[in-house]
C-alpha positions, 0 to 999 in steps of 0.5 A: 322313311318307307311306309310300314307293311299294314296286314290285316287280321288274316292274310295270303303268304308264301313259303317259297322255301317251302315250295308252298306258292300260297298258304292264308294265314291268321295274323294273332299277336297273341300268340308268340309262335308261328305255326304251320300245319304239317303231317307225317313229320319226321325226324332226319338226316345227322344226329349233328345237323337233322331236317324234318320231313313232312306234308302239308295240306294248303286247302283245308277243303282238298285233302287230296292237295299235299306238299312234301318240305323238308327243312333243317331243324334249329331246335324243339319247342314246347307250345302251349296252345288257346286251349291248354294243351301243351305239345313239343314240336320241331321248329325251322327257319323258313322266308315268308313273302307277303306282297312284295316283302320277304323275311326269314321266321322261325315257324313250329310243325304242329297238325292244324287239320282241324283248323280253318287256317293252316298257318298261324302269324305270331308276334315274333314274325312280325317285326317292328317296322309293320302294323296290324289292324286287327278291324281288316282282313286281306291288306296285302295281295291275294294268293290263290290255290290255282297255283298249285295246279302248275306244280309239278307232281310227284312220282310215288317210288317204293324207295330203299329203307334202312332198317334196324334189327335191335337184337343181341343176336345177330348171327342168329338164323332168324337174322341172317334171314332177315338180312336175307330177304331185305338186301333183295328187296333193295332195302340195308338192314344193320343190327342194333345192340341196345346195349352198345347205344347212346341215347341223346338229347341235345337241343331238345332232339333224339338222336342215337350215339355208337362208339362216340359217333352220331348213328341213325336215324331209320326209316323202320326198325324191328325189335327182336328182344325179349321182354326182359330186356332193360335197353331195348324198349328205350332204345325203340322209343329213341328209334320211334321220336326219330321217326322210324315206324316199329313193328312192336313199338316201345309202349307194346314191349314194356307192357310185356313185362308185366304179366299183370297188364298182360293178362287184362289186356287179354281179359278185355279182348277175351282171349285170355288163357285156360290156365291158371297163369300166362306165360310171356315175354322171350324168344322162347315162350315157357309152356302153362297149360295143365295137359292141353290136348292140342297147341298151335302155335301162330306167328302173325305179322301185322295182326295177320297169321302167317305161319301154323305150327303144332307144339309136340314134346316141345318140337315145332311140327307141321298141321294139316291144313289151316287151324282152325277159325277160332284159334286164328280169331284168338291169334289176332285179338290177342296182337291187337289187345297187345299191340303187337306187330310181330309175335308168335301166340301159343295156344292150348285147347283143353276140356274142350275151350282154345286160350292163349297160353303163351306170346313172344315178341321175338320169336324164332321164325326159322325153326317155324320156316322149317317146320312149315316149309313155308316162307315167313320172312318175306311177310315181316320185311313185307310190314315195314315196307307198307308202313314205313313212309 
């Protein structure tokens, strides 16, 4: 019989399928599942054959050493760590090599950035013809992080993005402007009616179906739905779970449904309305001000003011110069408190005080562009580019 493979409590391993020639692993027979440190974990590919892409930092002391990896997903598994925390992780199958021996193993992906070992080798990966000697280490040949120096350095590139716009009005002028700007910058933009989709959870993997066909995934999602839409936040959350960056996250959209929650969040940020109540949510936010001296509507993208107009008798008109510093500050604090990456904030001046009187998560962009005389759509697409991986 061939001699058994003897492992110490720590060993050097290679994962050639993932492009990782040297990883220091802790051999832990007390752990059922093997784990690999991964960051920027994203699901991609068709729903019937999903894949996952992620980044591995194999050297604990060199954050600059990063290897981009991808692998087919074989499932999702709930794993409880040694401290009792439970986490749902993607599971991949890959080849492990220790010394002259290679064999397939299943590995879960998780962030082990605080751990000294970038990989944990659990007992499921230890075959019956192996022996673990917990009192020894490195029974197999040692490897070196220096092998990463010979790997080709990937060139950074701005890649075309697939962007979803969740809206019930794809023919609106604002929707057409988003499509025009995205196409001009090389991206693909698709409109999604939330009522036309089916959410799927096959093998604990989130997915989307439209007309009985797998749909997605997307790199980013721009929600253009009011807070009253019953399906919108669920669709946005599903897209986020698949790996899309959401300019307005699902949690933020659901928070906007509760007037009390909104007012409490603004109160914590010190930007509560100077009036008795607050209007919020839809594409045309109602005003709730007791004869304000002036009402400005500020459009914010990624918590930056990109345009400001004044509301006069129900119409938007241009303003002279920039809005006052305190109004810009209030608007930024409001969107940060509500965690909105795209919103308009209406600020009223009443009795010498400024305060928020309305917040809209799906503002009409074209009237603001027309009144302000500036392009407000390009900053939205640029924000998506900055955040979508």
